[in-house]
N, C-alpha and C positions, 0 to 999 in steps of 0.2 A: 488727596491727603498729602502727597509728597509736595505738591505745589504750595499748599497752605503751610506745611511745616517749614519749607524753605523761606517763604515770605516772612513768617513770624520769627524764625530763628535768625535770619539776617538782620531784621529790624532790631531785635533784642540786642544782638551783639553790637550793632552800631551805636546804640544809645546807652550801653552799659555804663560808660564813664561820664555821660552827659546829663543824666536825669538829675534834676535839682532835688536836693535833700528836703527842701521845704515845699515840694509839690503838694497840690491840694489832694486831700484824701477823699476817695469816693465813698460816700455814705449810702448804703443800700436802705431801701425802705424796710421797716420792721414787718416781718411776716407773722401773721397771727393765726393762720390755719393750724389747728392742733391744740389750741388753747382758747378758752373764753375769757382769760384774765388779761385785760387791756394793760399793756406796758410791762407785762411779766417777761422774764427771760426763759420761761419753762420750755419753749420750743427748741432750746439747745439740746434737749434730750430726745428730740424726735427727728426722724429722717424726712426732711421736706425738700422737694425739688421745686425750683421756681423757674418758669419759662418767661423771661422778660421780653420787652419789645424788640431788642436786638436779635434775640434768638427766634422770635416769631417771624421777623423779617427774613432771617436766614433760611427758615424752612420754606418760605414762599407759599405758605398755606393760603388758599382762597376760601376754605370752608373749615368748619369745626372738625370734620372728619379728617382732613389733611393734617390739622394741628395735633389731634389726639394720636394719630398714627405715628407722629414723629417722636413720641415718648416711648423709650425702650421698655418701660415697665408695663406698657399696655399689651394685653393679649390680643387674640384675633378679633376682627371686626365682623361679627356675623350679621348685624344690621348695616347694610350699605347700599348705595344707590345702584351698584352693579348687580345686586341680588334681585333677580326678576323672576320669581316663581310663576308657574302657569296660572295660578289663581290668586285671589285676594286673601287667602287664608294666612298669609304672612305679610309683614310690613313691606310695602313698596314705596318708591318715590324718593324724596330728598331726606334720606335717613343715614344716621351713623350711630354707633353704639359705644358704650364705655365698659371696659373689661379689665380693670386694673389687676395686675398679677396673674391674669388668665384664670382667675377663680370663678368666672362665670358672670353672665349678665345679671344685674340686680344686686351685686355685692359691693358696688362702689357708690358712694353718696356724692352727688353733684350739688354744689352750692353756687349761687350767684350773689356776689357781694356779701358772702357770709351766711346766706339763708337758702334753704332748700328750694329746688325747682320742681315744677310739675313734670311727670314722666310722659314719654311719648305714648299715645293711647293705643297703638296697634301692636299686638304681641306677635311672636312667632315661636315655634317650638325649638328648644335647645337640644343638645345631644342626648339628654335624658327624656326627650319626647314630651316635655311639659311646657306650657306657654310661659315666656318670660317677657318682662318689660324693661325698657331702658330709657334713659334720657337721650333725646335726639341731639347729638353733638353738632349737627348742622344748624341748630338754633343758636349756637354760640356766635355772637357777632365778632369775627376775628379782627376786623378793622377797629372796633371799639374797645379792644382789650388793652388794659394796662399791663397785666401779667396773668399768668396761670400758675396757681399753687397746687402742688400735688403732695399730699400727706401720704407717704408710703407705709402706713402703719394702721392697724385696726383702731377704730375710734368710735365704736358704738357707745361707749360710756360717756362720750362727750357730745356726740351729734345724733346718736340714735341708730335705728335700723338702716340698712343699706351700706353701712360704713365698715363692713367686715374686712374688705381689702384695703380700704383707705378712703380718702376724700379728695375731690377735685374742687377747688374754689376758683371761679372765674371772677376776676376783679376788673371792673370796667373803668374807663376814663371818667374823671369827675373834676370839679373845680377848674374848669377850663375858662380861659379868657382869650377871645379871638376866634377865628374861623379858619379851618383847613379843609380844602377840597382836593380830591384826587381822582384820577381815572387810570384804569389799567386795561390792557388788551393782551391776550396771550392765546396759545394753542399748542396742541400736541403735534409734533412733527410727524408727517406721513399719514395724518388722519384728517377728518373733516371736523374734529372737535375744536371749537373756538370759544373763548370766554371773554366777556366784557364786564368790567367791574367799575362802579362809581361809588364813591363814599364822601361823606362830609361830616366833620365833627367840630364842635365849637361850643362856646358858652360865654357868660358874662356875669361878673359880680354886679350886685345892685344894692341900693340902700346903704351906701358907704361901706360896702364890703360885708355887711351883715348876712347877705344872702348870695347864692349863686345858682344859676340854672345852666346845665350842660346837656348837650344832646348830640347824638350822632345818627347817621343814616347810612346804610350800606345796601346797594342793589347789585345783584350778580345775575348775569345771563350767560348760560352755557349751552351750546348746541349739542346735539346727540353724538355719541360715539357709536359707530355702526360696526356690526360683526364683519363686514366686508373690508374694513379699513386695515386689518392686520391679519397675517397668516394664521396666528394661533387662535383666532376667533372666527375665521372665514368659513369653517365647515364643522359640522357635528362629528365628522369622521376624523379623529385625531391620529389615526394610524400612520399616515405619511410623516407626521412630525416626529414620531418615535422610531423611524426607520434606522436600523443598525444598532438599536439599544438592547435588543433581546426582549423587549416588551411589546413590539409592534403587533404581535398575534393576540394580545389580550382582547377578549371580546368586548369588554366595556369601554374600550377606546372608540368604538364605533357606536355613537348614540343616535345615529339616524333612526327614525321611527318607522315601524311597520304599519303604523296608523297613517294611511295615505288617502288621497282622493281616489285611488284605485281600491275601492271598498271590498270588504270581506263579508259574505252573506251566507245564510243557512236557510234552506227550504224548511217549511214546517207544514204538516198536514198534507196528506195525499202522497202518491208515488210520483217522483220526478226523475225522469231519465233523459239524458241528452240524446240527440239523434245518433243511432248506431250503438249506443251504450248498452251493456248487459246488466249493469248494477245501478242502484238508486244513487242519485246525487245527494251528498250530505253537506257539502260546502263548496263555494266557488268564489272567485274573485274576478275582477276585470283587469285587462292589461292591453298594451298595444298589440295589434295583430302581427307585428313584425317580430315579436318575442316568441321563443319556442314554448311548447306546451299548450297551445290553444286547443280547446275542445269544441268550440262553437263560435261562429262569427256573429258579432253584434252590429256590424256596419260602422261606417265612419272611422275606419282604421282601428276598431276595437274588437276584442274577442273575449270569450269567457274561458276561464281556466278552472278546472275542478280541483278540489282539495283546499287546504288551508295555507299551503306554502306560497308566500308572495315573493316574487323575484326581487332580490335585494337591490337591483338597479332601480326599482321603484320606490325604495325607502325614502321618505321625505327628509330633506336637509334644510330646515328653516334658516340656519345660519347663513347659508349661501344666498338666501333671498335678500339679506340686508336688514335684519332686525336689530334691536338696540342692545348694546353692551352697557352703556350708561345713558340714562334718559336726558332729554332736553330739560333744562331747569331754569326757572326764574325765581330768584330768592330776594326777599326784602327783609331787612332788619332795621327797626327804628327803636331808639331808646332815649328816654329823657330822665335825668335825675336832678334833684335840687335839694337845697337846704336853706334854712333861714334861722338865724339866732334870735329867739324870742326875747331873751334877756341874757344876763351874764352867765347863767348856769343851765339854760334849757335851749335846745335846738330842735327844730322840726326838720324832718327829711322825708323824701319820697322818691319813688321810682315808677315809671310807666314804660312798659316794653311791649313790642309787637313784632312777631315774626310770621312771614307767610312764604310758602314755596309752592310753586305749581310745576309739575313734571309731566312730560309726555313721553311715552315709550311705545315701541312697536314690538310685539312678541309673536311667537309662533301661532299659526292659525288654530282654531278650536278643534279638539278631537273628542271622540266619544269616550265615555267611561265604560270599562268592562262590566261594571255592576249594573248598569242600566240596560235593559233589554228593550230594544226599539223594533216595532213591527212595521214592515213595508207591506201594506195591504195588497191583495190581488187586484184592487181597483186602481192602483198607481199606474199612471199613464205610461211610465217607462219600464214597468216590471216585465222582464223578459219571460216570466212564467205567469203573466196575468191572464185575464179572461180572453177567449178567442174573439169576442166582440165587445165593443165599448157600450156604455149605457144607452147611447142613441141608436145602436144597431150597426154602426160602422165596424168594419173589420179592424181589429187591433193591429196597428202597424209595427208595434214593438215586441209582440210575442214571438219567441223564437220559433221558426218553422221546423216542423218535424219533432218537436219536443214531446215527450210523454208526460202529460200533466192533465188534471181535470179541466174540462172545458171552462169551468168557472174560474180557473186560475188557482194559484197557490200563494199564500202569504210567505214573506221572507223575513228573517231576523237579520237586523243590521249588527254584525258582530264587531266590526271595526271600521272606522271611517274618519277622515279629516276633512273639514270644511274649507278647503283651499279656495273655493270660489268666493268665500266671504273675505278673503285676504287676511293679512296679519291682524292680530288683535291690537286695538288702540287702548292704551291704559293711561288714564289721566288721574293723577293724585294731587290733592290739595292739602297741604299741612298748614295749620295755623296755631299760634301760641300767643296768649296774652298774659301780662303780668302787671299787677298794680299793688303798690306797697306804700304805706304811710306810717310814720312813727315819730316818736319823741325820744331824745336822749339828753343826758345832762349829768350834772355832778351834784351830790348832796352829802354833806358831812363826810367828805373824803371818799365817797363811793361813786363810781361811774355806773350809771343805770341806762337802760335802753328798753324800749317796748315798741312793737310794731304790729300792724295788721297787714296780712298779705293774702291776695287772692290771685290765683293763676289757673289758666285753662288751656288745654291743648286739644286739638281735634284733627282728624284725618278723614278725608273723603276719597275713596278709591272707586273709580268708575271705569268699567272695561266692557268690551264687546263680548257678547255671548249668544247662545241660541236657546230659545224657549222650546223645551221638549214637547210641550202640548201643541204649540203652533207648528212645530216640525211634523208631529204626528198627523195633524190636520192637513198640512200641505202634502204629505206623502200619500194621503188617501185620495187626492184629487185624480179624476180620470181625464183631465184636460192637460194641455201643454204647459199650463202654469203650475203643474205639480212639481214638487222638488224632485230633481233627478240625481240620485246617487250613483247611477250606472254610467255616467258620461266620462269617467276617468279623469286624468289630469291633462297635462300638456304633452302631446305626442312628440314634440321637438325636444322638450326637456322633461322627461317623465318624472324626475325626482323633485321638480320645482313647480309649484303653483298649479293652476287649473286653466287650460286653454279653452275649455268649453263649459263655462259656468251655466248654472240654471238661470232661468229668466229673472229679470229684475224684480218682478212681482213676487216670485217665490223667495228670493233672498230678502227682500224687504219684509215679507211676512214672518220669517223665522228669526230675524235679527232682534236681539234684545240687549239692553244695557244692564249690567250687573253693578249694583251700588252697595258699598259697605261703608258705614259711618261709625267712627269710634271717637270717644271723648273721655278725657280725664280731667279732673278738677282737684285743686288743692286750696284749702282755706286754712290759714294759720294765724294764731296770735301767740306772741311770746313776751316774756318779761324777764330781763336778766340784769344782774348786778355783778360788779367786780371791784376789787380793790387790791392793788399790788402791795399794800403795806397795812394789812389788817392789824397785826401787832408785831413787835420786834422779838426775834429769837437771837440767841448768841451769834448765829452766823448771818443774820440779816432779817429783813422783813418777810413775813409770811403773807403770801398773796392768796386771794380766794375769789372764786366766782360761783354763782348759783343762779338757777333760773327754772322757770316753769314754761311749759309750752302746751298748747292745745291745737290740734289740727284735724281737719276732716278731709278725707280723700274719697273720690268716687271714680268709677270706671263704667263706661257704657260701650257695648259692642252691638250695634244695630245692624243685623244682617239683612240682605235683600229679602223681600217678601217671597221670592221664588226659591230661596233655599232655607229660610227659617221655619218652614212648615205652614206658612199662610197660604201660599199658592203651590199646589203639588201636581205631580203627574202620576197617573195610575196606568201601569202597562196592562197588556192583554191577560196576564195571569192574576191581576189584582194587586200586585205589589205597588207600594206607594214610594215615590221618590220626590226629591226636589225638582223644580221645573226648569233647571238649567242643565244642558247636556253634559257639561264637564265638571260639575260641582256636586259633591256630596251634601246632604242636609246638614246645616249648622244652625242651631238655635241661637237666639239673641242671648247675651250675657249682660248682667248688670249687678253691681255691688258697690258697697261703700263701707267705710269704717271711720270711727273716731278714735283718736289716740291722745291720751293725756300723759305728760311726762314731766319729770323733775330731775335735775342733775345738780351735782356739787363738784367743785374742783379746787384743789389746794396746790399752791406752788410753795414747796417747803425747802428753805435753805438749811443745809445740814452742817456744812463746813465752809468757811469763807477764807479767802487768801490771807486776811489779817490774822488768822489763828496760827499761821506758820506751822502747819502740820506736815511732816515729810510725806512726799508722794501724794498729797491731797491738796492741790492748789485750791480746788473748789469742788463742792459736792452739793447737788440739789436734786429734788425729786418732784414729780407730779403724781398726785393721787386723785383719782376721779371715780365717780360712780353715777349711774343713771338708772332710774326706775321708769318703766313705761307700762301703761294699761291700754290694751287693745280691746275694742268693743267686740271683736269677733273671735278672739282666742284667749284673752286673759292677760295676766301680769307677767312681767319679766324684769329682772334687774341684773346689771352687769358692771364689773369694776375694771379699772385700768391703773397701772403703776408704771411710771417711767423714771429713770435715774440718769443723770449726767455727772460724770466724775472726771474732773480735770486733774490729770497727773501733774501737769505743769502748765504754765501759760502756753496756749497753742496746741496742747495735746489732750484730747478729750476722749473718754470712753463713755458710751451710752448704751442703754438697754431699756427694754419695755416688755411688759406682760399685760395682756388684755384678754378679756372674754368678750365675745360678741354674739350677735344673732342677726339673722335675716328673716324678716317676717314674710310668710307666703304672700304673694301678690293677690290682688282681689280676684283675678281670673282663676288662679289655682284653687281658690276657695269656692268661688261662686259659679264657675262654668257649668253649663248644662251639658248633656251628653253630646259628645262629638264622635262621629264614627269614621274610622280610618281602616283601610283594608291592607293586609300584608300577607304575603305568601307564607304559609305555615304547614307543618307536618303533624298529622293526627297520630302521635306515637301509640296511643292506646289501641287504635284500630290496627296499626302495624303489628303491635304485640299479639293481638288476637289472630291476625293472619299468620304470624310466625308459629304460634302454638298449634294452629290447625294444620300447618304444613303447606299453606297456600304460597308462602314465600320462604326462602331459606334463612332469613334473618332480617333484622331491622335495617341493615345496610341496603337491602333490596328496595327499601321505600324511597330511596333517592331517585331511582328510575324503575318503577314497579314492573317486575316480571313474574307472572304466576307460574308456579311449579307445574310442568306438564303432567297431565293426568289427574290433577286435583279434582276430587269428586264434586265439590260445590263451587266450581269456578264461576258458574253463572251468578252466584250470590256475591261475588267480589265486586266492589265498586271502586275501581282504581282512581276514579276522578276525585274521590274524597280523601285519598291518602295525603296528597299535597295540593292545596289550592288556596286562593285568596280567602282569608278569614276576616270577618268584620270585628274590629276591636272598638268597644265603646268606652272611650275615656271621658272622665268627668271630674269636676271640681270636688273637693273634699272639705266640708266645713270643720272636720276634726283635725285638720293639719296643724302641726306645731311648728314653731320657728326652727330654722336650721341653726344649730349651735356652732360656735367657733371659738378657738383659742389661738392667740397670736403671740409669738415670742420673737424678739429681735435683739441683736447685739451689734454694736458698731464702734467705729472710732472716727474722730474728726481731727485732722492735723492742719494747723495753720502755722507753719514754721516762722519764727521770728528771727532765726539765725541767718536767713538768706539776705544778701545785700538788697537794699531798697531799690537800687537801679534794676534789679531783676524782676520787680513787680511783686504782687501779692498772690500767694498760692493758698488754696484750700483743697484738701484731699479727704474724701469720705469713703469709708468701707462699711457696709452693713450686711449682716447675715440675718435672715428672717425665716420663720417657719409658721405656717398656718395649718391648723387641723380643723376640719369641718365634719359635723355629724348630722344625720337626719336630712341629707339633701333631698329635695323633693324630686320624685321621678315616678315612673310607672314600672310595674313588674314585667310588662311586655307580654304580648299574646302568646308567643312561642314558649316562653317560660311557663305561662299558665297551663298550656297544653302538656308540657313536660311534667308539671306537678300533677295534672289530672291522670296522666299515664302512670306515675308512681303510685298515686293513691288508689287507682283502680286495681293495680297489682296487689294492693294491700286490703282490698275489699271495700273501699269507699270511693269518693270522687271529689273533684274540685268544684264547688258550687259556682265559681266565677266563670266556668266554661258551660255555657248554656247550649244544650243539645235538643234536637228534635226527638220525639218518641221513637224507639227502635222499630225499624221495619221488619218484615218477615225475613228479608235477606240479612239484616243485621243479626237477628236472632240465630240464624243458621251459622253465621261466621263465628259468633261468640259461644255457640253451644260446645260444651265440653272443654272449654279453655280455663275454667275456674274463675273467670271474670264476668261481672255483670254486663249484659248487653248495653252498648252505648250507641245512641243515635247520631246522626250527622250533626256537626257543629253548626249552630245558628249564629252565635256571636260570643265574644269574650268580654267580660266586664273588667275594667282596669282603672280603678280610681287613682288619682294622684295621691302619693303617700310619701312619708318620710322614710327614705331608704338609704342610699349609699353614703358612706363616709369617704373623705379623701384628705390627703396631706400634700401640701405644696411647700417647697423650700427653695431658697435661692440666695444669691449675693448681689448686692448693688455696689457699684464703684462710681464715684464722681470726682472729677478733677476740674477746678475752676482757677483761672489765672487772669489777672488784669495788670496792665502797666499803663499808667496815664500821666499826662503832663510832660511828655518828652518832646524834643525838637522834631521828632518824626511822627508825632501824633499819639493817639490813644489806641491801646491794643487790649483785646479780651479774647479768651478762649474757654470753652467748656467741653468736657467729655462726660457722657453718661452711659454707663454699661450695666446691663442686666444679664445675669447668668442663672439659668434655671438648674438647680441641683437635683430636685426630686419633684415628681408629679405623679403621685400614686393614688389610684382610685380603687378602693376595695369593693368587692362584691357586696350587694345588699344582703342582709341577714337571710332573706328568703332564698336568694340565689345561692348563697353559701350553703344552705341546707341541701339544695339540690346537688351541689358539687360534692358535698360530703356523702350523699347517697350514691353518687356515681363512683366515688372512691371505694365504697363498700361493695360495689357490684350490684347494687339495687337498680341502677339505671344503666342501660346498654352503653358501651363505649362510643358508639356512633353518634349518640345524642350530644348536641352542642347547645350552649346557652347564649342567649342574645343579650346585647348590651356591653358597653365597654368596661373593662376592668384591667388592672395591672399598671405597669409603669408607662405613662403616656408622654414622657419627654420626647420631643421630636415627632410626636404623632399628631397628624392633622395640622392645626394651627399653633403648635407649641414649640417654637425653635428653642434650642438650648442657649443660644447667645443672641443678644440684640444690643446694639449700641448706636449712639449718635454723637456727633461732635460739631460744634459751631465755632466760628472765629470771626471777629470783626476788627477792622482797622479804620480809624477815623483820622484824617489829616486835613485840617483847614476845611475846604469845601468838598472834599472827596471822602466817600465811605465805600469800603469794599467788604463784602460779607461772604462767608463760605459756610457750607453745611455738608456733612456727610452722614450716611446712615448705613448700617449693616444689619441684615436679617439672616440668621443662620438657616441651615437646611432642615427640612422636615421630611417625614416619610408618609406615604399614602398607602395604608394597609389594604385599601380596596382596589389597588392596582398592583398586580403581582405578575411575575414571569413564570416560566414553566418550572423553575426550581422553588417557587413559593416565596421568592424575595420581593419585598415591597419596593415600589418606585421611590426614589429620593428626589424631592423637589430641591434643587440646588440653592445654595446661599446666594444672596444678592447684596452688592454694595453700590450705592449711588452717591452722587455728589451734586450740590447746587452751588451756584456762584452768581453774585450780582455786584454791580457797580453803580454808585449814585453820585451825582454832582448837584450841589445846591448853591444858588447865587445868594450872596449876603448883602449886596448893595446894587445900586442902579435900578433901572426899570424892571429888572427881573428879580429883585430882592424878594426872598421868601418862596422862590420857585425851585423845585428840585425835579430832576429827571433820573429815572432808574431803569436800567436794562439788566435782565437776568435770565437764568436758565435753570430749570430743575432737571435732574438726571442728565448731567452734562455729557456723559459718555454714552448716552442713548442705550442704557441697559434694558433689554426686554424683560418682562417678568419671567422667572424661571418656569420651565415647562412643567405642566401638571396634567392630571387626568382630564380636566375640562379646558385644557389649553393654558390656563394660569390659575393660581389659587387666590380667588378674589377676597377671601377673608384676611389675607396677609399682604398681598401685593396689589398695586394699582395696574389696570389693564392698558397702559400706554407707556411710551418711552420718553424721549427728550421733549421738554415743554419750554418754549420760549415765551417771554413776556416783557413788556415795556410799560412804564407808568410815568405820569407827570403829577406833581403835587404843588399846590399853591397855598401859602399861609397868608392871612390878612391880619 
């Protein structure tokens, strides 16, 4: 920043007296986002940010995700290529999301050349635990961009649903003549991540200029970023990174897993005692015989240890194996647009677009789910408690000598295990997107009109390694050496990493299975719109008008693998039915579609003109708009918008707007079948009964249950059901209503005309905004449902959404005499998506733009864009508020807490209070120098606290980019340009966070060098 300031300050001072008064005035393109009236000035009333080609170059973005992150008004990026969940339940691969104002995924409308785009087909759960969908920003062809327009104002009345936070319009290159090709190579310093980019764009007029065809192609290849490349990703144990901070003792800093290739097992059926033991064996694990605590030797350097405690030296650390932080990606963008003037008043136009990205990532090996009970039969060749003789009559070589167990052997339950012998999971994701548009536009009787047909489709195929539970169960039952062997432990030399003694290739091949998830979204649209900037004259000038109708059909398909959608299932020894993949809960397919009809009207109203000579009102104009939409799945809705621009004097403008908006629930929120998730929850109703009976001294004892000594019915107490994993059945809700919103903004635009021309042109904008949302879609959450059940049972009723088994005799004994109806064990909790929490978000935007052109030292420009979050308040849902009120009245015990975020969320998670970016460009003859800097404020992580209960602060970060370019204008190299640049010039590592870095806010690498060559023909 200091270097950039010095450069531009010195240059400005040097040319202050030398700039020609008659220098050419730079005329920017008219920005139309925010209004449908062609040629109208109404956008003067709206806060619009434009990222032009100069600024795009300064960001050095190679993907749409890079570009979107550079805009300070964007919130956290929850869909990103570095987000690699353990299953395909969330979007993986080449993804990026749009979250303007931080209002949440799905609240920003993305347009391409002024018309909406198809959404990415794979959802993931947001912080409210409901599936959300976004446009995939990596489908934006950065090389083909002419500019990016960001309307930072609610625009549902003009554009429709999804425009609650605003609109992003990507405007592509068109009307090209000639050809430009370029190649770029770059990489992140200190890592193995390297990136190669090739692009070409060009076009040609034809038929004497009546038509033009323009096209561009962009290909990008990036290698994997591995966990072992950098210290903050090299291990799942982050405690050494926090040494000396006071947080190093936080248990969640060590996320090494107790699910290892050193399995945990439980005998079932019969009496099992180890040699010399006086009590029955209830659980055991394997470990190296060199570790303390061995109870029986298994041979080959292994031993058996009784109990459930696994030595932490055995905890698995997949990051140390070298899995992916960011996947390898190959991305292709191809786009063709054209136009042809049919006659003097009608023009045909069209677009064809194609995007494809293939990613490969390596993730942690597959582990078992606690919800699936897997039996290792007594017939298993490697079962240490198997039969004394094998089926052929031979002595079983793997039965422990001296063990007390039936001669026929004992079945074991596999309680926890990781399939390290299968190696890391390979995840391959293919994203595709098509777009085809054709239309006509023209002029008739003073009206501009336009109509087009659009069809677009996006798909994602996620294929990853997994284990068939049915095949595994079959392989575990074999009495030959080809049986799967879960008792062989891991690697004796590196116990926390990998498996040095894998099962046979035949066993591994038999259980290995590919998991496939295919998702698809489509968008079909027809529109017809008319506009006229001079419908009729008013005293202050011409009244402009736009109107239009639109019909669109949207669909979404989520086709889950047959092994988890209920087609192919696994039935355990108890008769319980599960999906057939070892680490995936059952997820049914989802399919839905809707048709939307809409109509809108917009007026540009001049109220006072400069010619009226009214004091303090140089100019006054307004935008009035309204939109009506009919949704086939939930009905009708209509929303208005009003915006006003008031020029106090030439170059001093006040502006303001008020708009109502809505976000329609997405198709998955309406149509999703039951999805089951398990969360650790407390059965407060059972705890209340225990307290009333005197089994425990209060509900606070439910945190770590301790039965009162001498309690007469202690045998009836089931401590295992006090706190355990409870299944929560979430599902779509066809009765969902839109999320309603109200947006207000006020601002000023200053373009001083009193500054000397030799100092250049200045524009300063300041805008205050406030957005209120109601009925945000969420879930009540399982623990809250159990708390409500506890409250209602105290009052003599119950919560029907908490489904329980019939009370047992033990339950009856516990509830007897408590005044409460006996409650059986919880089976599951029903939790439909519902319109719940309201929130209010408020902030200030500041923009400064400066340009100085035509001087003897070249052309200069600079831009500063600042976003300051003033308020981000999430209110409790009405149902949770009722629970809070009951707690305040003493009807709910003080120890009971409520789940779900609420309160002031500024600096919480991915919501920094301050973000800004600045760019500057200097062009002199053949030389261009560009600079860019970005600041992201600090945030707090409430899930990482020290002994005093203080949250960890993820520090702020400031980075800077710099590039230099030289272009030859004559000779054999004419039209050739070479550019060398660096992103994150000072090699700032992402600020330290719970997971090493905060991927929704920061990029997981430091300094990035690149060089490119460009040739124009």
